N, C-alpha and C positions, 0 to 999 in steps of 0.2 A: 581456966586454962584457954589459951589462944589456939585457934586451929588454922594451920596453914593451907591454903587452897590454890593450887595452881590454876591460872585462867589463861586459855588459849582461845582468842577470838577470831572468828572469821575475818578476814583482811576487808571484805566488803560484803554487805548484804542489803537488801531492801524488803521491806515489809509488804508482803502482798495483801490485796484486799480478799479478806477471810469472812466477810460479814454474811455471805450466801452460801458458805461451805459448812456442811453438817458439822455438829458439835466433835470436836476431838480429832478432826480429820488433818488438820494442818498444825505441826509443831513450831515453836519457835527455833530461833537459829542455834540454841546452844543446850546443852544439858549438863546435870551434875552427876559425877559417879564417884564412889568410894567403895573400896575392898575390904572386906574382913577375913582375916586368917590368922591364925596363931593366936588367937585370943584378942586381937585388936583391930582397929580401923586403920587403913592405910591408903596411900596414893589417892587423896581427895583432889579431885580437879573438876573444872568447867571446861568443856571442849565442845566443838561443833557437833550439832545433833547428827548421829550415825547409828547405823545398825549394830546390834551386839554380835560378838563372837561367842557362842555358848556351847558347851559339850552336849551332845545328843544325850549324855548320861546326866545331866544337871539334874539334881534331885528335885528342884521345882516342877519339872516337867513330869515327874512321875508321882510325888507324893504330897504335893499341894502347899510345900511351904512358900506362901506368897501372902504379902501383906500389903496395903495401900492406904492412902488418904487422898481426899479430895477437897482441896482449898482455893481460894480466890484472892487475886489483888484488884485494887480499883484505882482508877484516876480520881483523886479528890477534887473538890471545888476550886482549890488553889493551885492544882496543877502537880501536887505531889502525889506520891504512890503509897497505898496502904495496903499492906497484907492483913488479912482479917483474921482475928483470933488464932494466931500462931501457937500460944501457950496450950490452948485447949486441943487443938488439933495434934500437937506434939503428945500431949498426955494419952490421947486416944491411941495414937499411933503405937506408942509404948505398951498400952493395954493389949492391943491386938498382937504385939510382937511376943509379949509374955505368954499369951495364950498359945501361940503357934510355936513356942519353943525356940525363938530366934533372938538374937542379941540386941539389945536396945542401942539406939544411936544416941550418943551424948547430947544433951541439949544444946550446949555450945556448938557443936557441929551442925546440927539440925537447922539452929538459927543462922549460923553464919553462911551456911551453903544456900539456904533460901534467900537471905538478903543479897548475896552476891549474884546468884542467877538471876533474879527479878531485875537487879541493877544492871546487869549486862544486857538483858533483853527488855529494858525499859520501854523502847519503842514499839513492842509489840503488845502493850497494856492498851487496849481500845478505851477512847474517851468518849463514849456514846451512851444512851439511855439503855438499860438492860444489857450492858456489855461489861466484860471483866476479862482477867486473865486466869484461866483455870490452871491450878498447879497440882501436879500429880507427884507427891513423894511416894515411893514405893522400894520393898526389898523382896528380894528372890533369893533362894538357896541355890548356889552357882555350884557346888561341889559335884564333881563328874564321879558319880558312882551309882550302880544300880545295887538296891538293898535298903529295906525299910529302916531307915535310922534319922536321927536328927543331924542336920548337916553341919559340918565344921567350918565352911564358906560360904559367905553371901555377897552379893552386891547391893548397895543402897543408892538409888538414883532419885533424881527429880527431873521430870519434863514438864513443859508448859505448852499450853495452846489458847489464842484468842478464843473467847466463849461469848454467846449472845442468848437468846431465848431458847431454852432447852425444850420446852413445850410452848407451842404457838396458839393453842386452844384449850379450852377446858376438857378434862378427860371423862371417859365413860369407863367405868371400872365394875369388876364383877368380884363378889366376896368369893373366895376360893375355900371350899370346905372339903376339899378331898386330898391335895397336896399340900405339903407344909415347907415353909422357908426354914425354919429352926425348931428344935425340940429343946426342953430342959435338959441341961447338961452339956449341950452341943456348943457350937462356935458362933451362934446368932449375934451375939454382942461384940463380936471381932470382925474387923473389915477385912476379911481375908477372901482370896478369889474364889474358894469353892462355894461360899453362900450364894454367889452371883451365878455361877454356872449351873447350880442345883435349881435355880429359880427359871431357866430358860424354858423349860418344856411346858410348865403350867401357865406361863406367861404367853407363850406362843398359841396354846390351845384356846386362851382367852381371847386373843387377837383374831384367830381364825374365826370367831364367832362375833366379831364386831367390836370387841372392847380393846381399850388402849392399855389397861392395867389391870392388876388384881389386888385386891385388899386381902392381905394375908391374915388367916386366923391361927389360934393356938393349935399346936399339934395334937394335944391330948383329945379335947372334945369338940374343937372348931366351933365354939360358941361365943369368943370375944375377938375383937379387932386387935390385930398386932401392928403390922406396917402397911405403907401403901406402896407397892411395887418395890422400888429401890429406895423409898422414901420413908419419914416418919409420918404417921397418920395423925392428923388434927381436925378437930370440928369445933364450931361454935353453934351452940343451942342453949336457948334459955339464958341469954346474956353471959353465957359462960365458955371460955375456951377450955376445951377438953383434949386431953391426948393419953394414950395408955402409958401406965408407969414403966418405967426402965425396969428390964428383967435380963436374965441370960439368954432371952431370946429377941431382945429389942436392941437395935444399935442406938448408942448414946449421941444422937445426931446435934451437930453443931449448930445447925440452922434452928433445929427444935429448941434447943437450949436458949438461943439467942431470943427467938420470939417469945417463949414463955417470960423471960426476965423484963423483956420489952412491955409486954402485956401487964406484968405484975406492977411494974414501975409507973405504968399509965393508970393503975388503979383498976385493972380489970379483974374480974372473977375468974381463977384458973384453977383447974383441977387435973391433977395427974392420978389417973385411976384405971381400973379395968372397965372398959366399954364393951358391952354385950351386944350381940346382933338383936336380942329381944328389945334391948332399949333403944337402939338404933331404930328398929321397925316402928316401934311405939311412938316415937318423935314424928316419924313420918306420918303414920296413920293418923295422928292427932292433928294434923295439919300445921305443926311447927315449922319455923323457919330453920332449916338446917343447912349450915355451911360445912363443906367437907373439902379438905385439901391435903395434898402432900407437902412435906417440909424437907428440903435437902439442899446440899451445897449447889449442885449443878442446875436444878430448877428453881431454887429459891422457895417460892410458893406456887404450887401447880393446883388450880381449882379444879374440883371434880364437880362435873354437871350431872351425873346420875350415878346410882349405884344399884347394881342388881343383886338381890339377895333370893336365892333360889330362883323361881320361876317370876317373882315380882320385881320391877324396876321402879326406883323412887327418883325423884327430881330433886337436886340440890339447888340452893340459892347461890347464883353466882353475879348477881347485878352489880353495878359499879360501886354501890355503896356498901357493899359487903365488907365486914370487919377484917376479912383475910388481907384485902388489899391495903387497908388502913396499917395493919401490922407490917406488911411488906414495904410500905413507903416509909414507915418509921425506922425500919432495919436500914434501908437504903440511906436514909439521911445520917445515920451514924457511920455507916461505911464510907460516906462520900464526903464527911467532915461538915455537912450542913448545920449539925447540932453537936453540941459538946458530947465527947465521948465519955459520959460518966461511970461506964463500965469498965474502961481501961482495956477495951478489946482491940485497937488499932495498933499495928507495929507500922510506923511510917517510915519509909525510907528517906 
């Protein structure tokens, strides 16, 4: 099925210098929007970026029906633009929508909207090291009505912003054993707004004590690692790439998935399993080389320089020969087209 998207371009606009502006502060010139009502999607369009008009009764504002994705587009070595792993992001978007009782966006509409919007704002994709176009597809319940119910009306939108390095230095993190990001049976595996709002308070407490982020532990016993702030947690210990197994409390990160596939393809030993705090402490006290990092679309690979577990702080390995940097470079080579895309990940405009 083909989808008709009306495109209204700005008559004239120039791309500002966004390199020194904080992540996500400057949108590109246009945005995509479509409306869901009466059981179907209507009025798909690309228009100049503008504020929304939304009823104060909109159900998203009261009951949390909001879902989003984080994607990136890159300028390849030959000048073409690549939207990375669109299929994987679409599948995860739909899983999050299902969990939040929201209607799926047809894949053809999702793909065509992404293609057309990035094409219209192609001049906004920065062609520099560590640079990309961050793409934010999202859906909100727009029905104006107070009352706890599944909405009948929604907006599906895509906005974009030039992005550079999310973290400019290795992180100091604290293992969180009082507050929880997600619990079994909850929405931890969905990319919904409430998961992030609920994480603000413990993260702010950690920052007040000099940490950059928290390492989340399981909600039941707080004895094993789950995620790293808003990223997946990964470790390299004993020549093995380690990361917690996916579960209902851990997001199926696209960067996580990509790094695991690249590592396996390179012949590295990879384990997806429970990683306990006792195991992590034992590795540090035995003097082992421990690499720890967060993996996510915005940050890509965020090195962790120290981990506080209780009253003890342990130093991680962040030197230039660390394996996490090699994995990041290998991922960059695929995204930029410097090597063959043997995984079929790149959607090239």
